[in-house]
N, C-alpha and C positions, 0 to 999 in steps of 0.2 A: 903493614906490608910495604915494601919498597916501591916507590913511584916508578922506578925503571922497569920493574916487573909488570906493573899495570900497563905501562906504555907499550911494552913489547907484545903483550896479549892483544891490546887494541889494534896495534899495527898488523899483527898476524890476521886478526879477524877481518880487517879491511881488505887485505890482499886476497884472502880466500873468498870472501863474498863477491869480489870483483871477478876473480878468475873463474868461479863456478857459475857466474851469471845469476846470482841470487837476486840481484836488483832488476833484472830484465822483466818486462811485462809478458814476454813470450819466451818462456824457457825452452831452449833447444829448438826455437822457431816452430813451436807447436801450438801457438795461439792461447797459451795459458801460463800463469806464473808458476814459479818453483813450488809453492805450497800445494797447489792443485796437482801438479805432476808427481810430487812425492807421495801424496795421499793415494793417487791412482796406482802408483807402484806398490804401496804397502797393502792395498786391497788385494791386488794380484789375481791371477786366474782362479784361485781357489776360494776367493772371498774372505771376509774377516768380520768378526763381531765389532760393532761400533765401539763398545766399551774398551775392547782390546786395542783398537786403533787410537783411542783417546789416550790410553796409558802409554802406548808405545811411542807416540809422537809428542807427548807432553802438551796436548792441546786442551783448552777448556771446552765445555760442551757447546757453547754458543759459536765459537770459531769453527769447530769441527762441523757443526750443522750447516754453517754457511758454505764451507768448502764442499760438503756433500751435495748441497742443493745446486751449487754451480755445476758439478759434474753430472748430476741428474738432469739439469737443464740442457746440457750438451748431449744427452742420450748415451752417456758412457757408463753410468752406474745406476743400480736400483737399490733402494733401502727398504727393508721390511722385516717382519718377524721371522725367526728361525723356522724353517720347514722340516727340521729333523723330527722323526717320529718320537713322541714322548718328550720333546724338548720344551723348554720354557718359552711360551709365546711372548713374554715380555722382553726376551733377548732380541735385539735388533741386529740385523746382519746386512753388510754392504756387499754387493756382488757386481761384477763387470757384465755389461751387456756384450753382444757380439761386437758392436762398434768399440766398446771399451777394451775388449781383448785385442782387437786389431791395434788400437792406440797404445796399449801396454807393450805389445811386441815391437812397435815402432820406437817407443821410448827406450826399450831395452837395447835395440840396435844402435840408436843414436848415443846412448850412454856409453856404450863400448867405444864408439867413434870419438866421443869427447875425451875419454880416458887416453886413447891413443894420441890425441892432439896435445895432451899435456906431456906425454912421454917422448914423442917423436923428436922434438927439438933438442933433447938431451942425449949425450953420449951414453954408452952402455953403463959405465961405472956410476954416472950421475943418476941414471934411472934407478939403479939399485939403491943408491943413497936416498933418493926421494921416496921410494916405496917403503924402505925400512923406516925412514923418519915418519911417514904417514902412519905406519903400523904402531909406532911408539906413541905418536900423538893421539891416535884413536884409543889406545889402552889408557892413557892418562886422562883423556876426556871422559871415558867411561868411569874411571875411578872418581872423578869430580862429580859425576852424576849420582853416585850412591848417597842416599840420605840415611842418616842414623838418628833415631829418635826413640823415646820411651814408648813401650807398648804393653798393654795388659798381657800377662803370661797366658791367659786363657783365650786370647785372640787366635782364630784359626791359622793365621800366618805364623804366629809364635809357635803354636803347636807343630806346624809343619817343619819349622826349623829345628825344633828339639828332636823330632823324629828323624830328621836327616842327620843330626849330630849322633844319635844313637846308632843309626845304621853305619855311619862311617867308623865310629870307634869299635863297633862289633867286628867290622872287617879288619881293622888294623891291630887290635889288641891280640896278644898271643892266645889268650884264653877266651876270646870273644867278649861279649858284653851283655850282662843280664841286669836290666834296670832295677829289678827287685833286690839284687845283692848290693848295689851301689848305695852309698849314703843318700837318703832322700833329699830332694829339693822341692819344697811345697810352694804352691802359687802364692800363698799369703806371705811368704818370705821375700817375694820379689816385687812387692808393691810398696810405695812409700807409706810410712816412714821406715819400714823394715828393710827395704832394698829397692832395686829397680831392674827391669828387664828391658834391654835395648834391642831394637830390630833394625837391620840394615836392609834397605830396599833399593832396587834399580828399576825405574819406570813402574813403580808400585809393586813389583814382584819381590818377595823376600829372598835375600841372598846371604844373610848372615845374622848372627845373634850373639848375645852375651848378657850375663847377669852378675849382679853383686849383692851379697847379703851383708847387712850391717849388724854385726853381732854386738851385743852389749858387753862392755868391759873386755873386748878382744878386737884384734884387727878385722877389718872388712874382708870378705872372702869372695873371690871371683869364680864364677861357675859358667859352664856351658858356652864357652867361646867357640863359635863355629862359623866358617866361611864357605860358601858354595864354590865348586870347582870353576864355575864360569867367571869368577872374579878373583881367583887366587893370584897372588903375586902383585896385586894392585895396592897393597898397604891397608886393606880393609880391616884385617885382624888387628893391626897396630892401632888403627883409629878406634875400633871398638874398645880395645884395652885402655887407651887414653881417656875415652869418654867415661868408662866405668871408674877409672881412678879419679877423674874430675868430680864425678858424682859423690864418691866417698869423701873426697876432700871438702867439698861444699857442705856436706852433712856433718863435718867435724872430726872425721877419722884421720889419724896420722900415719896409718900403715895399712897395707893390704896384702893378702897372701892367697895362695892357690896350691892345688895339687895337680899332678899330671902323670900320665903313663909314659914309660921309657920309649915306646914306639912312636910317640908324637914328636919326632925330632924337630920338625919345623916350628912347632909351638914352643918347644924348649929353647930353641935358638932365639925366637922372638922375645921370650921372657927375659933371657939373659941380656939381649941387646937393649931392652927397655929398662934395665937397671935392677932386675930382680936378682936376689942372691939365694942360694940354696940353704935350707934350714933343716932341722930335725923334724920328723913327722909330728904334725900337730893334730892329726885325726886318725881314724881307723879305716879310711877308704880302701877297700880291698883291691881296687884297680890302680892305685897310685904307687909309683916308684920314686917320685921326686916331689919335694915340697919347697915352695919359694915364698919369699917375702920381699916387700919393697916399702921403704919409708917414703911418705908422701910430703911434698913441699907444701906449706900452707899457701 
């Protein structure tokens, strides 16, 4: 990666941390650092499960516990088992006290004021440029936070993605989608050495998937590429496709192919842009209208 790109990212990080006060001991003059203020905000008036906070903020258990203890010591937060009827007593929940809710409202008001302090010195057009740039940076940062890694196809998160895939294609296909009519994809075909199932997650939540079957004496076959609406347009589908191709290449395959439905126009455009060429039908998939193949570079 080019050193100029690395330097630009570091320069941006320094500017942002200074402007938002990330280095201040008393964030927004409220006698606590940014990490505690952010955690207080995330707990919110409705409370939150500790495990969800850990995943959402990307904190390890020890660091989160220290932050919660600090807020508890200030009388702003209580942490205890869920009190929901029939709930799992092992689930720990963080909730704001009355003082915590007052502090949360103050933090909310000061955050609005801080945002105004960034926008006020700029002219109208420059404000629009800054806000648009912030939105684009946010989208790209979210894209960089998505993790793609192998996952057992029987994992509950993998199952959830496959169900979401089936719901989407059922909505988009002209004739709906009945999994019992489609060519089957068995779990044992998606584990090494027969293949692999990839799961994309954002803050540990599943947001996409894809699989490749490594056929003997035939090109590898890509299946079940799906991306959640929440991360569409961030290049996650292309990343999944590239990772599946890489896996096939590393296992010794020189070509990969796939089938798709004519209504999945975005997927077809992605395949063509990725170097796939249309070929004659190689299977009897009843929901397929197009078949593609790509030669893989060693």
